[in-house]
Each structure stands twice: as structure tokens, then as C-alpha cells.
Backbone as XML, in Angstrom:
<?xml version="1.0"?>
<chain id="A" units="angstrom">
  <residue number="1" name="VAL">
    <atom name="N" x="119.543" y="122.135" z="76.780"/>
    <atom name="CA" x="118.184" y="122.134" z="76.726"/>
    <atom name="C" x="117.634" y="120.501" z="76.632"/>
  </residue>
  <residue number="2" name="PHE">
    <atom name="N" x="118.661" y="119.359" z="76.148"/>
    <atom name="CA" x="118.558" y="118.065" z="76.609"/>
    <atom name="C" x="118.393" y="117.641" z="78.067"/>
  </residue>
  <residue number="3" name="HIS">
    <atom name="N" x="119.731" y="117.985" z="78.241"/>
    <atom name="CA" x="120.096" y="118.130" z="80.019"/>
    <atom name="C" x="118.759" y="118.541" z="80.795"/>
  </residue>
  <residue number="4" name="VAL">
    <atom name="N" x="118.020" y="119.023" z="80.428"/>
    <atom name="CA" x="116.828" y="120.021" z="81.427"/>
    <atom name="C" x="115.833" y="118.978" z="81.256"/>
  </residue>
  <residue number="5" name="LEU">
    <atom name="N" x="115.378" y="118.319" z="79.833"/>
    <atom name="CA" x="114.434" y="117.537" z="79.271"/>
    <atom name="C" x="114.969" y="115.734" z="80.062"/>
  </residue>
  <residue number="6" name="LEU">
    <atom name="N" x="116.006" y="115.472" z="80.350"/>
    <atom name="CA" x="116.370" y="114.098" z="80.898"/>
    <atom name="C" x="116.189" y="114.635" z="82.340"/>
  </residue>
  <residue number="7" name="ARG">
    <atom name="N" x="116.513" y="115.769" z="83.208"/>
    <atom name="CA" x="115.887" y="116.033" z="84.608"/>
    <atom name="C" x="114.258" y="115.808" z="84.807"/>
  </residue>
  <residue number="8" name="ILE">
    <atom name="N" x="113.440" y="116.254" z="83.754"/>
    <atom name="CA" x="112.330" y="116.080" z="83.978"/>
    <atom name="C" x="111.667" y="114.676" z="83.283"/>
  </residue>
  <residue number="9" name="GLY">
    <atom name="N" x="112.109" y="113.938" z="83.000"/>
    <atom name="CA" x="111.877" y="113.137" z="82.581"/>
    <atom name="C" x="112.264" y="111.518" z="83.877"/>
  </residue>
  <residue number="10" name="GLU">
    <atom name="N" x="113.425" y="112.070" z="84.515"/>
    <atom name="CA" x="114.190" y="111.804" z="85.580"/>
    <atom name="C" x="112.848" y="111.790" z="86.828"/>
  </residue>
  <residue number="11" name="CYS">
    <atom name="N" x="112.922" y="113.062" z="86.750"/>
    <atom name="CA" x="111.596" y="113.445" z="87.856"/>
    <atom name="C" x="110.157" y="112.443" z="87.576"/>
  </residue>
  <residue number="12" name="ILE">
    <atom name="N" x="109.903" y="112.674" z="86.768"/>
    <atom name="CA" x="108.549" y="112.555" z="86.019"/>
    <atom name="C" x="108.420" y="110.753" z="86.509"/>
  </residue>
  <residue number="13" name="SER">
    <atom name="N" x="109.815" y="110.346" z="86.111"/>
    <atom name="CA" x="109.608" y="108.275" z="86.461"/>
    <atom name="C" x="109.687" y="107.968" z="87.633"/>
  </residue>
  <residue number="14" name="SER">
    <atom name="N" x="110.611" y="108.885" z="89.264"/>
    <atom name="CA" x="110.932" y="108.568" z="90.312"/>
    <atom name="C" x="109.323" y="108.683" z="90.814"/>
  </residue>
  <residue number="15" name="VAL">
    <atom name="N" x="108.912" y="109.613" z="90.490"/>
    <atom name="CA" x="107.855" y="110.191" z="91.005"/>
    <atom name="C" x="106.444" y="108.728" z="90.959"/>
  </residue>
  <residue number="16" name="ILE">
    <atom name="N" x="106.193" y="108.553" z="89.397"/>
    <atom name="CA" x="105.581" y="107.501" z="89.373"/>
    <atom name="C" x="105.832" y="106.080" z="89.802"/>
  </residue>
  <residue number="17" name="VAL">
    <atom name="N" x="107.313" y="105.414" z="90.560"/>
    <atom name="CA" x="107.347" y="104.667" z="91.117"/>
    <atom name="C" x="107.314" y="104.637" z="92.857"/>
  </residue>
  <residue number="18" name="LEU">
    <atom name="N" x="107.816" y="106.090" z="92.859"/>
    <atom name="CA" x="107.009" y="106.297" z="94.061"/>
    <atom name="C" x="105.791" y="106.462" z="94.506"/>
  </residue>
  <residue number="19" name="GLY">
    <atom name="N" x="104.914" y="106.679" z="93.981"/>
    <atom name="CA" x="103.390" y="106.603" z="94.180"/>
    <atom name="C" x="102.904" y="105.430" z="93.754"/>
  </residue>
  <residue number="20" name="LEU">
    <atom name="N" x="103.363" y="104.431" z="92.688"/>
    <atom name="CA" x="102.836" y="103.154" z="92.868"/>
    <atom name="C" x="103.382" y="102.237" z="94.523"/>
  </residue>
  <residue number="21" name="VAL">
    <atom name="N" x="104.932" y="102.424" z="94.149"/>
    <atom name="CA" x="104.910" y="101.708" z="95.620"/>
    <atom name="C" x="104.499" y="102.136" z="96.912"/>
  </residue>
  <residue number="22" name="SER">
    <atom name="N" x="104.342" y="103.357" z="97.365"/>
    <atom name="CA" x="103.684" y="103.819" z="98.182"/>
    <atom name="C" x="102.842" y="103.303" z="98.160"/>
  </residue>
  <residue number="23" name="ARG">
    <atom name="N" x="101.914" y="103.381" z="97.196"/>
    <atom name="CA" x="100.282" y="102.776" z="97.521"/>
    <atom name="C" x="100.660" y="101.155" z="97.464"/>
  </residue>
  <residue number="24" name="VAL">
    <atom name="N" x="101.589" y="100.694" z="97.189"/>
    <atom name="CA" x="101.745" y="98.798" z="97.619"/>
    <atom name="C" x="102.099" y="99.117" z="99.258"/>
  </residue>
  <residue number="25" name="LEU">
    <atom name="N" x="102.987" y="99.742" z="99.542"/>
    <atom name="CA" x="103.211" y="99.929" z="100.999"/>
    <atom name="C" x="101.803" y="100.155" z="101.894"/>
  </residue>
  <residue number="26" name="TYR">
    <atom name="N" x="101.273" y="101.283" z="101.240"/>
    <atom name="CA" x="100.011" y="101.811" z="102.033"/>
    <atom name="C" x="98.755" y="100.081" z="102.395"/>
  </residue>
  <residue number="27" name="MET">
    <atom name="N" x="98.833" y="99.520" z="101.174"/>
    <atom name="CA" x="97.914" y="98.131" z="101.191"/>
    <atom name="C" x="98.466" y="97.487" z="102.117"/>
  </residue>
  <residue number="28" name="VAL">
    <atom name="N" x="99.604" y="97.373" z="102.299"/>
    <atom name="CA" x="100.537" y="96.581" z="103.241"/>
    <atom name="C" x="100.104" y="96.870" z="104.496"/>
  </residue>
  <residue number="29" name="GLY">
    <atom name="N" x="99.933" y="97.811" z="104.647"/>
    <atom name="CA" x="99.572" y="98.371" z="106.058"/>
    <atom name="C" x="98.438" y="98.353" z="106.431"/>
  </residue>
  <residue number="30" name="LEU">
    <atom name="N" x="98.084" y="98.211" z="105.638"/>
    <atom name="CA" x="95.974" y="98.220" z="106.069"/>
    <atom name="C" x="96.080" y="96.855" z="106.503"/>
  </residue>
  <residue number="31" name="ALA">
    <atom name="N" x="96.364" y="95.886" z="105.678"/>
    <atom name="CA" x="96.281" y="94.508" z="105.761"/>
    <atom name="C" x="97.519" y="93.807" z="107.017"/>
  </residue>
  <residue number="32" name="GLU">
    <atom name="N" x="97.932" y="94.946" z="107.577"/>
    <atom name="CA" x="98.845" y="94.534" z="108.772"/>
    <atom name="C" x="99.997" y="93.419" z="108.694"/>
  </residue>
  <residue number="33" name="ALA">
    <atom name="N" x="100.444" y="93.075" z="107.152"/>
    <atom name="CA" x="101.714" y="92.296" z="107.008"/>
    <atom name="C" x="102.948" y="92.355" z="107.297"/>
  </residue>
  <residue number="34" name="ASP">
    <atom name="N" x="103.503" y="91.592" z="106.888"/>
    <atom name="CA" x="105.107" y="91.726" z="106.458"/>
    <atom name="C" x="105.229" y="92.298" z="105.112"/>
  </residue>
  <residue number="35" name="THR">
    <atom name="N" x="106.513" y="93.355" z="105.384"/>
    <atom name="CA" x="106.551" y="93.965" z="103.813"/>
    <atom name="C" x="108.066" y="93.198" z="103.496"/>
  </residue>
  <residue number="36" name="ASP">
    <atom name="N" x="108.875" y="93.517" z="102.196"/>
    <atom name="CA" x="110.127" y="93.115" z="101.837"/>
    <atom name="C" x="110.812" y="94.425" z="101.686"/>
  </residue>
  <residue number="37" name="SER">
    <atom name="N" x="112.036" y="93.855" z="101.864"/>
    <atom name="CA" x="112.956" y="95.422" z="102.373"/>
    <atom name="C" x="112.998" y="95.670" z="100.861"/>
  </residue>
  <residue number="38" name="ARG">
    <atom name="N" x="112.694" y="95.047" z="99.758"/>
    <atom name="CA" x="112.926" y="95.603" z="98.153"/>
    <atom name="C" x="112.018" y="96.866" z="98.137"/>
  </residue>
  <residue number="39" name="LEU">
    <atom name="N" x="110.721" y="96.509" z="98.235"/>
    <atom name="CA" x="109.832" y="97.763" z="98.434"/>
    <atom name="C" x="110.535" y="99.091" z="99.247"/>
  </residue>
  <residue number="40" name="ILE">
    <atom name="N" x="110.928" y="99.136" z="100.522"/>
    <atom name="CA" x="111.809" y="100.100" z="100.913"/>
    <atom name="C" x="112.428" y="100.918" z="100.490"/>
  </residue>
  <residue number="41" name="TYR">
    <atom name="N" x="113.597" y="99.626" z="100.038"/>
    <atom name="CA" x="114.890" y="100.408" z="99.025"/>
    <atom name="C" x="114.349" y="101.016" z="98.022"/>
  </residue>
  <residue number="42" name="THR">
    <atom name="N" x="113.273" y="100.586" z="97.255"/>
    <atom name="CA" x="113.040" y="101.396" z="96.453"/>
    <atom name="C" x="111.945" y="102.447" z="96.541"/>
  </residue>
  <residue number="43" name="THR">
    <atom name="N" x="111.374" y="102.545" z="97.805"/>
    <atom name="CA" x="110.969" y="103.648" z="98.182"/>
    <atom name="C" x="112.200" y="105.170" z="98.521"/>
  </residue>
  <residue number="44" name="VAL">
    <atom name="N" x="112.962" y="104.368" z="98.780"/>
    <atom name="CA" x="114.307" y="105.361" z="98.834"/>
    <atom name="C" x="114.911" y="105.854" z="97.683"/>
  </residue>
  <residue number="45" name="VAL">
    <atom name="N" x="115.116" y="105.072" z="96.835"/>
    <atom name="CA" x="116.062" y="105.381" z="95.877"/>
    <atom name="C" x="115.012" y="106.389" z="95.037"/>
  </residue>
  <residue number="46" name="ALA">
    <atom name="N" x="113.900" y="106.305" z="94.951"/>
    <atom name="CA" x="112.899" y="107.157" z="94.395"/>
    <atom name="C" x="112.489" y="108.348" z="95.358"/>
  </residue>
  <residue number="47" name="SER">
    <atom name="N" x="112.662" y="108.154" z="96.376"/>
    <atom name="CA" x="112.435" y="109.733" z="97.238"/>
    <atom name="C" x="113.584" y="109.997" z="97.374"/>
  </residue>
  <residue number="48" name="ILE">
    <atom name="N" x="114.744" y="109.784" z="97.007"/>
    <atom name="CA" x="115.819" y="110.610" z="96.521"/>
    <atom name="C" x="116.435" y="111.290" z="95.421"/>
  </residue>
  <residue number="49" name="SER">
    <atom name="N" x="115.792" y="109.966" z="93.977"/>
    <atom name="CA" x="116.143" y="110.475" z="93.250"/>
    <atom name="C" x="115.218" y="112.185" z="92.790"/>
  </residue>
  <residue number="50" name="THR">
    <atom name="N" x="113.530" y="111.992" z="93.207"/>
    <atom name="CA" x="113.215" y="113.088" z="92.968"/>
    <atom name="C" x="113.653" y="114.189" z="93.583"/>
  </residue>
  <residue number="51" name="GLY">
    <atom name="N" x="114.229" y="114.277" z="94.401"/>
    <atom name="CA" x="114.398" y="115.603" z="95.360"/>
    <atom name="C" x="115.761" y="115.747" z="94.395"/>
  </residue>
  <residue number="52" name="PHE">
    <atom name="N" x="116.803" y="114.573" z="94.349"/>
    <atom name="CA" x="118.227" y="114.964" z="93.048"/>
    <atom name="C" x="117.333" y="115.938" z="91.932"/>
  </residue>
  <residue number="53" name="SER">
    <atom name="N" x="116.137" y="115.144" z="91.220"/>
    <atom name="CA" x="116.164" y="115.818" z="90.122"/>
    <atom name="C" x="115.404" y="117.399" z="89.948"/>
  </residue>
  <residue number="54" name="ILE">
    <atom name="N" x="114.814" y="117.464" z="91.082"/>
    <atom name="CA" x="114.589" y="118.958" z="91.531"/>
    <atom name="C" x="115.299" y="120.043" z="91.348"/>
  </residue>
  <residue number="55" name="VAL">
    <atom name="N" x="115.963" y="119.753" z="92.759"/>
    <atom name="CA" x="117.357" y="120.636" z="92.739"/>
    <atom name="C" x="118.352" y="120.760" z="91.579"/>
  </residue>
  <residue number="56" name="PHE">
    <atom name="N" x="118.660" y="119.406" z="90.665"/>
    <atom name="CA" x="119.394" y="119.590" z="89.546"/>
    <atom name="C" x="119.187" y="119.914" z="88.656"/>
  </residue>
  <residue number="57" name="GLY">
    <atom name="N" x="117.708" y="119.642" z="88.376"/>
    <atom name="CA" x="117.180" y="119.792" z="86.983"/>
    <atom name="C" x="117.103" y="121.561" z="86.654"/>
  </residue>
  <residue number="58" name="LEU">
    <atom name="N" x="117.312" y="122.667" z="87.221"/>
    <atom name="CA" x="117.710" y="124.021" z="86.922"/>
    <atom name="C" x="119.122" y="123.995" z="86.227"/>
  </residue>
  <residue number="59" name="PRO">
    <atom name="N" x="118.914" y="124.483" z="85.040"/>
    <atom name="CA" x="120.058" y="124.864" z="84.008"/>
    <atom name="C" x="121.157" y="125.244" z="84.494"/>
  </residue>
  <residue number="60" name="PHE">
    <atom name="N" x="121.792" y="125.289" z="85.992"/>
    <atom name="CA" x="122.987" y="125.683" z="86.360"/>
    <atom name="C" x="124.335" y="125.176" z="86.214"/>
  </residue>
  <residue number="61" name="LEU">
    <atom name="N" x="125.285" y="125.900" z="86.176"/>
    <atom name="CA" x="126.584" y="125.017" z="86.347"/>
    <atom name="C" x="127.077" y="123.563" z="87.252"/>
  </residue>
  <residue number="62" name="TYR">
    <atom name="N" x="126.378" y="123.775" z="88.464"/>
    <atom name="CA" x="126.582" y="122.307" z="89.129"/>
    <atom name="C" x="125.902" y="121.521" z="88.573"/>
  </residue>
  <residue number="63" name="ALA">
    <atom name="N" x="124.861" y="121.820" z="88.473"/>
    <atom name="CA" x="123.470" y="120.934" z="87.417"/>
    <atom name="C" x="124.620" y="119.933" z="86.565"/>
  </residue>
  <residue number="64" name="PHE">
    <atom name="N" x="125.305" y="120.625" z="85.930"/>
    <atom name="CA" x="126.167" y="119.932" z="84.703"/>
    <atom name="C" x="127.458" y="118.865" z="85.336"/>
  </residue>
  <residue number="65" name="LEU">
    <atom name="N" x="127.659" y="119.383" z="86.471"/>
    <atom name="CA" x="129.114" y="118.834" z="87.150"/>
    <atom name="C" x="128.203" y="117.865" z="87.814"/>
  </residue>
  <residue number="66" name="ALA">
    <atom name="N" x="127.316" y="116.813" z="87.918"/>
    <atom name="CA" x="126.867" y="116.713" z="88.892"/>
    <atom name="C" x="126.684" y="115.247" z="88.302"/>
  </residue>
  <residue number="67" name="PHE">
    <atom name="N" x="127.409" y="114.581" z="87.322"/>
    <atom name="CA" x="127.230" y="113.493" z="86.765"/>
    <atom name="C" x="127.757" y="112.430" z="87.729"/>
  </residue>
  <residue number="68" name="PRO">
    <atom name="N" x="128.500" y="112.531" z="88.468"/>
    <atom name="CA" x="128.977" y="111.031" z="89.525"/>
    <atom name="C" x="128.012" y="110.994" z="90.256"/>
  </residue>
  <residue number="69" name="VAL">
    <atom name="N" x="127.106" y="112.045" z="90.412"/>
    <atom name="CA" x="126.041" y="111.406" z="91.287"/>
    <atom name="C" x="124.923" y="110.850" z="90.587"/>
  </residue>
  <residue number="70" name="ASP">
    <atom name="N" x="125.182" y="111.093" z="89.545"/>
    <atom name="CA" x="123.738" y="110.497" z="87.921"/>
    <atom name="C" x="124.768" y="109.160" z="88.033"/>
  </residue>
  <residue number="71" name="PHE">
    <atom name="N" x="125.522" y="108.877" z="87.687"/>
    <atom name="CA" x="125.844" y="107.264" z="87.865"/>
    <atom name="C" x="125.575" y="106.579" z="89.019"/>
  </residue>
  <residue number="72" name="ILE">
    <atom name="N" x="125.642" y="107.248" z="89.790"/>
    <atom name="CA" x="125.458" y="106.730" z="91.221"/>
    <atom name="C" x="123.651" y="105.764" z="91.345"/>
  </residue>
  <residue number="73" name="LEU">
    <atom name="N" x="122.938" y="107.127" z="91.443"/>
    <atom name="CA" x="121.394" y="106.823" z="90.796"/>
    <atom name="C" x="121.349" y="105.882" z="89.872"/>
  </residue>
  <residue number="74" name="PHE">
    <atom name="N" x="122.161" y="105.732" z="88.434"/>
    <atom name="CA" x="121.510" y="104.911" z="87.600"/>
    <atom name="C" x="122.118" y="103.422" z="88.577"/>
  </residue>
  <residue number="75" name="VAL">
    <atom name="N" x="122.793" y="103.043" z="89.201"/>
    <atom name="CA" x="123.204" y="101.801" z="89.601"/>
    <atom name="C" x="121.999" y="101.607" z="90.712"/>
  </residue>
  <residue number="76" name="THR">
    <atom name="N" x="121.893" y="102.441" z="91.301"/>
    <atom name="CA" x="120.816" y="101.879" z="92.835"/>
    <atom name="C" x="119.839" y="102.167" z="91.543"/>
  </residue>
  <residue number="77" name="TRP">
    <atom name="N" x="119.201" y="102.723" z="91.086"/>
    <atom name="CA" x="117.914" y="102.214" z="90.380"/>
    <atom name="C" x="117.773" y="100.975" z="89.442"/>
  </residue>
  <residue number="78" name="LEU">
    <atom name="N" x="119.297" y="100.586" z="88.876"/>
    <atom name="CA" x="119.144" y="99.113" z="88.397"/>
    <atom name="C" x="119.188" y="98.303" z="89.258"/>
  </residue>
  <residue number="79" name="VAL">
    <atom name="N" x="119.777" y="98.147" z="90.537"/>
    <atom name="CA" x="119.415" y="97.679" z="91.489"/>
    <atom name="C" x="117.939" y="97.460" z="91.646"/>
  </residue>
  <residue number="80" name="ALA">
    <atom name="N" x="117.578" y="98.491" z="92.194"/>
    <atom name="CA" x="116.271" y="98.180" z="92.328"/>
    <atom name="C" x="114.913" y="97.727" z="91.602"/>
  </residue>
  <residue number="81" name="PHE">
    <atom name="N" x="115.430" y="98.174" z="89.955"/>
    <atom name="CA" x="114.632" y="97.119" z="89.198"/>
    <atom name="C" x="114.826" y="95.599" z="88.976"/>
  </residue>
  <residue number="82" name="CYS">
    <atom name="N" x="116.190" y="95.422" z="89.306"/>
    <atom name="CA" x="116.492" y="93.743" z="89.492"/>
    <atom name="C" x="116.102" y="93.483" z="90.474"/>
  </residue>
  <residue number="83" name="LEU">
    <atom name="N" x="116.204" y="94.232" z="91.677"/>
    <atom name="CA" x="115.129" y="93.294" z="92.579"/>
    <atom name="C" x="113.817" y="93.125" z="92.630"/>
  </residue>
  <residue number="84" name="MET">
    <atom name="N" x="113.195" y="94.237" z="91.962"/>
    <atom name="CA" x="111.305" y="93.959" z="91.879"/>
    <atom name="C" x="111.265" y="92.863" z="90.723"/>
  </residue>
  <residue number="85" name="GLU">
    <atom name="N" x="112.086" y="92.827" z="89.960"/>
    <atom name="CA" x="112.431" y="91.428" z="88.518"/>
    <atom name="C" x="112.377" y="90.554" z="89.175"/>
  </residue>
  <residue number="86" name="THR">
    <atom name="N" x="113.199" y="90.179" z="90.270"/>
    <atom name="CA" x="113.412" y="88.838" z="90.836"/>
    <atom name="C" x="112.517" y="88.481" z="91.686"/>
  </residue>
  <residue number="87" name="VAL">
    <atom name="N" x="111.361" y="89.334" z="92.484"/>
    <atom name="CA" x="110.679" y="89.268" z="92.978"/>
    <atom name="C" x="109.344" y="88.487" z="91.995"/>
  </residue>
  <residue number="88" name="SER">
    <atom name="N" x="109.297" y="89.320" z="90.897"/>
    <atom name="CA" x="108.281" y="89.040" z="90.308"/>
    <atom name="C" x="108.840" y="87.868" z="88.945"/>
  </residue>
  <residue number="89" name="TYR">
    <atom name="N" x="109.911" y="87.388" z="88.993"/>
    <atom name="CA" x="110.039" y="85.890" z="88.661"/>
    <atom name="C" x="109.879" y="84.842" z="88.674"/>
  </residue>
  <residue number="90" name="HIS">
    <atom name="N" x="109.695" y="84.852" z="89.883"/>
    <atom name="CA" x="108.931" y="83.662" z="89.971"/>
    <atom name="C" x="107.281" y="83.567" z="90.662"/>
  </residue>
  <residue number="91" name="VAL">
    <atom name="N" x="106.711" y="84.325" z="90.354"/>
    <atom name="CA" x="105.006" y="84.627" z="90.210"/>
    <atom name="C" x="105.099" y="86.208" z="89.147"/>
  </residue>
  <residue number="92" name="PRO">
    <atom name="N" x="105.103" y="85.782" z="88.121"/>
    <atom name="CA" x="105.092" y="86.252" z="86.822"/>
    <atom name="C" x="103.854" y="87.437" z="87.234"/>
  </residue>
  <residue number="93" name="ALA">
    <atom name="N" x="104.268" y="89.035" z="87.408"/>
    <atom name="CA" x="103.427" y="90.277" z="86.941"/>
    <atom name="C" x="102.517" y="90.433" z="88.092"/>
  </residue>
  <residue number="94" name="ARG">
    <atom name="N" x="103.036" y="90.204" z="89.722"/>
    <atom name="CA" x="101.910" y="90.186" z="90.706"/>
    <atom name="C" x="102.647" y="90.748" z="91.992"/>
  </residue>
  <residue number="95" name="ALA">
    <atom name="N" x="101.421" y="91.613" z="92.258"/>
    <atom name="CA" x="102.466" y="92.269" z="93.881"/>
    <atom name="C" x="101.923" y="91.298" z="94.610"/>
  </residue>
  <residue number="96" name="GLY">
    <atom name="N" x="100.877" y="90.588" z="94.831"/>
    <atom name="CA" x="100.376" y="89.742" z="96.150"/>
    <atom name="C" x="101.940" y="88.697" z="96.506"/>
  </residue>
  <residue number="97" name="MET">
    <atom name="N" x="102.764" y="88.712" z="95.799"/>
    <atom name="CA" x="103.448" y="87.720" z="96.552"/>
    <atom name="C" x="104.118" y="88.331" z="98.052"/>
  </residue>
  <residue number="98" name="TYR">
    <atom name="N" x="104.025" y="89.730" z="98.563"/>
    <atom name="CA" x="104.736" y="89.872" z="99.865"/>
    <atom name="C" x="103.659" y="89.546" z="100.858"/>
  </residue>
  <residue number="99" name="TRP">
    <atom name="N" x="102.316" y="89.343" z="100.804"/>
    <atom name="CA" x="101.348" y="88.455" z="101.580"/>
    <atom name="C" x="101.157" y="86.940" z="102.055"/>
  </residue>
  <residue number="100" name="HIS">
    <atom name="N" x="101.014" y="86.979" z="103.230"/>
    <atom name="CA" x="100.377" y="85.343" z="103.132"/>
    <atom name="C" x="99.084" y="85.049" z="103.143"/>
  </residue>
  <residue number="101" name="GLY">
    <atom name="N" x="99.123" y="84.518" z="101.533"/>
    <atom name="CA" x="97.228" y="84.624" z="101.940"/>
    <atom name="C" x="96.778" y="85.114" z="101.029"/>
  </residue>
  <residue number="102" name="PRO">
    <atom name="N" x="95.479" y="84.948" z="100.786"/>
    <atom name="CA" x="94.337" y="85.799" z="99.645"/>
    <atom name="C" x="94.432" y="87.334" z="100.519"/>
  </residue>
  <residue number="103" name="ILE">
    <atom name="N" x="94.737" y="88.064" z="99.790"/>
    <atom name="CA" x="94.283" y="89.994" z="100.461"/>
    <atom name="C" x="94.117" y="90.467" z="99.416"/>
  </residue>
  <residue number="104" name="ASP">
    <atom name="N" x="93.089" y="91.434" z="99.587"/>
    <atom name="CA" x="92.845" y="92.013" z="98.355"/>
    <atom name="C" x="93.278" y="93.167" z="98.409"/>
  </residue>
  <residue number="105" name="ILE">
    <atom name="N" x="94.108" y="94.013" z="97.610"/>
    <atom name="CA" x="95.177" y="94.383" z="96.992"/>
    <atom name="C" x="94.566" y="95.370" z="95.828"/>
  </residue>
  <residue number="106" name="ASN">
    <atom name="N" x="93.458" y="95.469" z="95.450"/>
    <atom name="CA" x="92.726" y="96.031" z="94.840"/>
    <atom name="C" x="93.694" y="96.979" z="93.870"/>
  </residue>
  <residue number="107" name="PHE">
    <atom name="N" x="94.348" y="98.028" z="93.470"/>
    <atom name="CA" x="94.357" y="98.731" z="92.752"/>
    <atom name="C" x="96.445" y="98.337" z="92.703"/>
  </residue>
  <residue number="108" name="SER">
    <atom name="N" x="96.980" y="97.652" z="93.224"/>
    <atom name="CA" x="98.149" y="97.217" z="93.464"/>
    <atom name="C" x="98.777" y="95.570" z="92.913"/>
  </residue>
  <residue number="109" name="GLY">
    <atom name="N" x="97.426" y="95.443" z="91.626"/>
    <atom name="CA" x="97.697" y="94.509" z="91.098"/>
    <atom name="C" x="99.192" y="94.249" z="89.826"/>
  </residue>
  <residue number="110" name="CYS">
    <atom name="N" x="98.623" y="93.707" z="88.724"/>
    <atom name="CA" x="99.707" y="93.692" z="87.686"/>
    <atom name="C" x="100.236" y="94.612" z="87.235"/>
  </residue>
  <residue number="111" name="SER">
    <atom name="N" x="98.726" y="95.430" z="86.907"/>
    <atom name="CA" x="99.391" y="96.630" z="85.581"/>
    <atom name="C" x="100.324" y="97.260" z="86.663"/>
  </residue>
  <residue number="112" name="SER">
    <atom name="N" x="100.130" y="97.578" z="87.476"/>
    <atom name="CA" x="100.846" y="98.275" z="88.583"/>
    <atom name="C" x="102.200" y="98.097" z="88.792"/>
  </residue>
  <residue number="113" name="TRP">
    <atom name="N" x="102.090" y="96.746" z="89.066"/>
    <atom name="CA" x="103.693" y="95.848" z="89.233"/>
    <atom name="C" x="104.630" y="96.513" z="87.660"/>
  </residue>
  <residue number="114" name="ARG">
    <atom name="N" x="103.791" y="96.506" z="87.007"/>
    <atom name="CA" x="104.660" y="95.906" z="85.522"/>
    <atom name="C" x="104.794" y="97.633" z="85.424"/>
  </residue>
  <residue number="115" name="CYS">
    <atom name="N" x="104.345" y="98.607" z="85.377"/>
    <atom name="CA" x="104.674" y="100.157" z="85.535"/>
    <atom name="C" x="105.796" y="100.145" z="86.734"/>
  </residue>
  <residue number="116" name="VAL">
    <atom name="N" x="105.845" y="99.651" z="87.431"/>
    <atom name="CA" x="106.860" y="100.051" z="88.555"/>
    <atom name="C" x="108.050" y="99.117" z="87.862"/>
  </residue>
  <residue number="117" name="LEU">
    <atom name="N" x="108.097" y="98.124" z="87.375"/>
    <atom name="CA" x="109.262" y="97.188" z="86.709"/>
    <atom name="C" x="109.643" y="98.506" z="85.530"/>
  </residue>
  <residue number="118" name="ALA">
    <atom name="N" x="108.505" y="99.122" z="84.511"/>
    <atom name="CA" x="108.880" y="99.850" z="83.289"/>
    <atom name="C" x="109.449" y="101.226" z="83.948"/>
  </residue>
  <residue number="119" name="PHE">
    <atom name="N" x="108.683" y="101.713" z="84.535"/>
    <atom name="CA" x="109.496" y="103.002" z="84.834"/>
    <atom name="C" x="110.517" y="103.552" z="85.826"/>
  </residue>
  <residue number="120" name="SER">
    <atom name="N" x="111.178" y="101.736" z="86.676"/>
    <atom name="CA" x="112.374" y="102.040" z="86.852"/>
    <atom name="C" x="113.555" y="101.652" z="86.466"/>
  </residue>
  <residue number="121" name="PHE">
    <atom name="N" x="113.046" y="100.802" z="85.087"/>
    <atom name="CA" x="113.703" y="100.927" z="84.024"/>
    <atom name="C" x="114.434" y="102.145" z="83.423"/>
  </residue>
  <residue number="122" name="ILE">
    <atom name="N" x="113.350" y="102.956" z="83.285"/>
    <atom name="CA" x="113.055" y="103.833" z="82.241"/>
    <atom name="C" x="114.288" y="105.412" z="83.656"/>
  </residue>
  <residue number="123" name="ALA">
    <atom name="N" x="113.905" y="105.263" z="84.752"/>
    <atom name="CA" x="114.754" y="106.131" z="85.385"/>
    <atom name="C" x="116.470" y="105.620" z="85.138"/>
  </residue>
  <residue number="124" name="SER">
    <atom name="N" x="116.437" y="104.231" z="85.397"/>
    <atom name="CA" x="118.218" y="104.243" z="84.878"/>
    <atom name="C" x="118.895" y="104.814" z="83.828"/>
  </residue>
  <residue number="125" name="MET">
    <atom name="N" x="117.916" y="104.179" z="83.041"/>
    <atom name="CA" x="118.422" y="104.658" z="81.758"/>
    <atom name="C" x="118.539" y="106.244" z="81.448"/>
  </residue>
  <residue number="126" name="THR">
    <atom name="N" x="117.268" y="106.899" z="81.898"/>
    <atom name="CA" x="118.182" y="108.590" z="81.742"/>
    <atom name="C" x="118.774" y="109.442" z="82.762"/>
  </residue>
  <residue number="127" name="TYR">
    <atom name="N" x="119.221" y="107.901" z="83.779"/>
    <atom name="CA" x="120.314" y="108.751" z="84.821"/>
    <atom name="C" x="121.556" y="108.188" z="83.518"/>
  </residue>
  <residue number="128" name="LEU">
    <atom name="N" x="121.605" y="107.253" z="83.100"/>
    <atom name="CA" x="122.641" y="106.192" z="82.775"/>
    <atom name="C" x="123.201" y="107.641" z="81.318"/>
  </residue>
  <residue number="129" name="VAL">
    <atom name="N" x="122.419" y="107.580" z="80.677"/>
    <atom name="CA" x="121.854" y="109.279" z="79.240"/>
    <atom name="C" x="122.223" y="110.207" z="79.921"/>
  </residue>
  <residue number="130" name="ASN">
    <atom name="N" x="122.084" y="110.750" z="81.063"/>
    <atom name="CA" x="122.800" y="112.589" z="81.333"/>
    <atom name="C" x="124.147" y="112.058" z="82.042"/>
  </residue>
  <residue number="131" name="ALA">
    <atom name="N" x="124.448" y="110.736" z="82.798"/>
    <atom name="CA" x="125.876" y="110.701" z="83.110"/>
    <atom name="C" x="126.662" y="110.572" z="82.039"/>
  </residue>
  <residue number="132" name="CYS">
    <atom name="N" x="126.609" y="110.295" z="80.717"/>
    <atom name="CA" x="127.231" y="110.492" z="79.882"/>
    <atom name="C" x="127.724" y="111.602" z="79.089"/>
  </residue>
  <residue number="133" name="LEU">
    <atom name="N" x="126.125" y="112.570" z="79.264"/>
    <atom name="CA" x="126.652" y="113.305" z="78.274"/>
    <atom name="C" x="127.405" y="114.418" z="79.624"/>
  </residue>
</chain>
């Protein structure tokens, strides 16, 4: 039962990160500005994690034997978190560091950036706990 709850938590965390980072990418596209590869990496990790959590969320035998993939996804989420944190280290809690000049990014501001950081870390820890079980 705990395994299934962890998979649901993984799916929720990855969908939240995917939605928020996709919003930032959309705003970058509207501004016709260059994006950072860190956003692309985080989007890919969140997409893979969402699919993995949905497929292996059902309590079958093969879902319990997926601990190597859980550990790999833990590492990828930790890398994504560290990459995003190094961006916000220089300019605290701002997602506007991807553009050259003042661009109105509306929803993709400080609170969304902190939410991406928080749920990236939560996703990595749920994959670690799931790999250890």
C-alpha cells in the first residue's frame, strides 16, 4: 500500500514540475528569447517520471522489481534540482534570469520557481524511498 502511495506522490510531484516548467518555456517562446538547457532537462525528467509513475503505479509484481529505475530517477531528479538551484543561487528566487532585458513573465515568477525547486526535491526523495523499499 505504501508503495502505491509513493508512486502517486511521484506522479503528482512530476506533473506539478512539468506544468510549471512548461509554463516558463511557453513564456520564453512568447518572448522569442533563448532558453537554458536546464529547463529542457527538467522537462524531460518530469515527462519520463510521469510516464514511469503511471505505468508502474499499479501494484503488480513487476512494479516492485523496478527499484533500479527508481534509483536512476532519484539521481536524475537530484541533478535537475541541483541545476535549477545553481541558477537561482546567483539571482535568488527569480526565473527571469533566462532572458536578456526586462520581460514580463507574469505567472513564472518567484513563487513558481520556488515551487519547481520544492517539488523537484520532493520527487527525488520519493524515488529514493521507493528504491529503498
